[in-house]
C-alpha positions as CSV (number, residue, x, y, z in Angstrom):
1,M,-26.9,163.1,234.9
2,F,-28.3,166.7,234.3
3,A,-25.6,169.0,235.2
4,L,-23.4,167.3,233.0
5,L,-26.2,168.0,229.9
6,K,-25.2,171.9,231.2
7,P,-22.1,173.2,229.3
8,D,-21.0,175.3,232.5
9,A,-20.9,172.2,234.3
10,F,-19.9,169.7,232.0
11,W,-16.3,171.7,231.9
12,L,-16.3,172.5,235.5
13,I,-16.1,168.2,235.9
14,V,-13.5,168.1,233.1
15,A,-11.4,170.3,234.7
16,N,-11.6,168.8,238.1
17,L,-11.1,165.2,236.7
18,V,-7.7,166.8,234.8
19,L,-6.6,168.0,238.0
20,G,-7.3,165.2,239.9
21,L,-5.2,162.5,237.5
22,V,-2.7,165.3,237.8
23,T,-2.4,165.3,241.5
24,V,-2.2,161.7,241.2
25,S,-0.4,161.2,239.0
26,L,2.2,163.4,240.9
27,F,1.6,161.5,244.2
28,S,2.4,158.7,242.5
29,F,6.0,159.5,240.7
30,L,6.9,161.2,244.5
31,V,6.5,157.7,245.8
32,V,7.8,156.1,243.0
33,T,11.5,158.4,243.3
34,V,11.4,157.9,247.3
35,I,11.1,154.2,247.5
36,R,13.7,154.2,244.7
37,D,15.8,156.5,246.4
38,L,15.5,154.1,250.1
39,R,16.6,151.0,247.8
40,V,19.8,152.9,246.3
41,R,20.6,154.4,249.9
42,S,20.3,150.0,251.3
43,Q,21.7,148.5,248.4
44,R,24.9,151.4,248.8
45,K,25.2,150.3,252.8
46,K,25.1,147.0,252.3
47,E,28.0,147.4,249.8
48,E,30.1,149.5,252.3
49,A,29.6,146.5,254.5
50,L,31.2,144.5,252.3
51,V,34.5,146.0,253.3
52,P,36.9,143.3,255.2
53,D,38.0,144.0,258.8
54,D,41.7,144.0,257.9
55,Y,41.3,146.6,255.0
56,L,42.4,149.6,257.3
57,S,44.4,148.0,260.1
58,G,48.0,149.4,258.8
59,L,46.5,153.3,258.9
60,K,45.3,152.9,262.6
61,D,47.1,156.1,264.1
62,L,45.9,158.0,260.0
63,G,44.7,161.5,261.3
64,I,46.4,161.8,264.4
65,T,48.9,164.8,264.6
66,L,50.8,166.6,267.1
67,P,51.8,170.2,265.6
68,D,53.3,170.8,269.1
69,E,56.0,167.9,269.5
70,R,54.4,166.8,271.9
71,P,54.2,163.0,273.7
72,K,51.5,160.7,271.9
73,I,48.8,159.6,274.7
74,D,48.4,156.3,275.1
75,E,44.9,155.8,275.5
76,M,45.2,152.4,278.4
77,E,48.1,154.5,280.2
78,H,46.2,157.5,280.7
79,Q,43.0,155.5,281.7
80,E,45.3,153.3,284.6
């Protein structure tokens, strides 16, 4: 209590309080931002899961190219 009456100690305490409040506010902002980002990511994954199974059924060979014109190897025939 007596330390608050001294001008040097008073400004030191005020500066420490301000720095403490800034630290707590920035930490809480960081936590809120991380939680919000995690919620957005989970909502995106839920929306991606709603794509029907037959959505890409007509495109099963998409991306397979044979630049040297060799015949395509069927995986089932290759395993036998």
